[in-house]
N, C-alpha and C positions, 0 to 999 in steps of 0.2 A: 712398494707404489703401485696402486691398482691404477688401471687406466680403464675408463669406460669409453666404449664406442658408441658414438651416436647413432641412431636408429633413423632413418627416414621418417619423419612424421612425428620425430620425438619431441616434447614441450620446450624442447632448446631451440627447436628451430622456429624461427618465426616468419613465416611468409604469410601471404594475404589470405588464406583460408583461416590459420591459426588467429590471425588478427580480429577476423570477423567472428570467428567462434568466441573470442575472447569479448569482444563488444557485445554479443547476443548474451552471453553470461552475466555481463555487466546490467543491461539490459532488464534481463530475467530478474536479477537479484533486486533490481530497483522496484520492480512490479511487487515481489515478493515482501520488500520492507513496506511499500505503501499501502498493500492488502493488510498487513499486520497492524500499522497504524491505523487504518481504518476501523479495525476489530477493535481496537484498544479505545480509540474513539468513542465507538458504538457503545461499548460497555461503560464509559463513563457517562453518555448521555442519558443512556436507560438508568444508570443507578442515581443521576440526579434528579430525572423526571419522578423515580419513584420516591424520593426524598422531599420533592415538591408536592407529591401527591399526598404524602403520609404526613404533612404539616396539618397543625391543628386548623379546625374550621374556623372561619368562612374562608374561603379563598378568595379573597377580593384585596384589592389595593391598599386596604387601610391595615390589614394584617401584615406586618413588618417580617415576621417570619417568613410567611409563605412568601413576601416578595422578593426575599433574599434568597430563598431556595430557587425560585424561579427564575431569578436572573442568573443566578450560577448555572442552570439549567440551559437557559438561552447561550450562555457563554460554551458550554459545552457542545451544544447542539452547531453553534458556528464553526467550533474546533472540526466536528464531524464532517460539516461540508467542505471546508480546506482539506481534511486528508481526501475525501471523496474526488476532488479535483486532482491532486496530486495524483492518486490513482489512475483517473483517467489520463492523465500526460503520461503516466508511466506506460500504460497500456499502449498508447498512440505510438511511443516512441519504440516500443517492442514492435508492433504492428507494421511500422515504417521499416524499421530494420529487417524485419523479416520478409516484406515485399521485396526489399531491395536486394537481397539475399537469394530471392525465389525459392524460399522455404514454404513450410505450411504453416499456420497460425493455431498449431494444436496446444503449444504453451500458452499463447493467449487467451484461447477459448478456457484453458484449465484455469487460469487466473479469475476470469470471469465468474466462474461457479464457485468460489471462494467467498464472495460477496453476499450470497442469496442467504 
């Protein structure tokens, strides 16, 4: 039988610092997931806009093909806005957690650079 000696600060020890680190990781993971969702939604909105622009002329409300493609784009655009709102909430949660723990906000800044 092998016995493992627990060292101070090991992952098996769950003190306040480890719990805060875990919460920070969860918030950062939520930020990364939200950023990924925004990127996917942006690609979908860009693609649907391109399809609407490529529809046969004229681009007016009497052209049913254009109208269907334009409405699909509007839905994709709304999904993008919803994803952006969730990203803002995830950033705020990470910033709030960082402020509470007294750390810097470099991770939040890194998340903002990913949306440009």
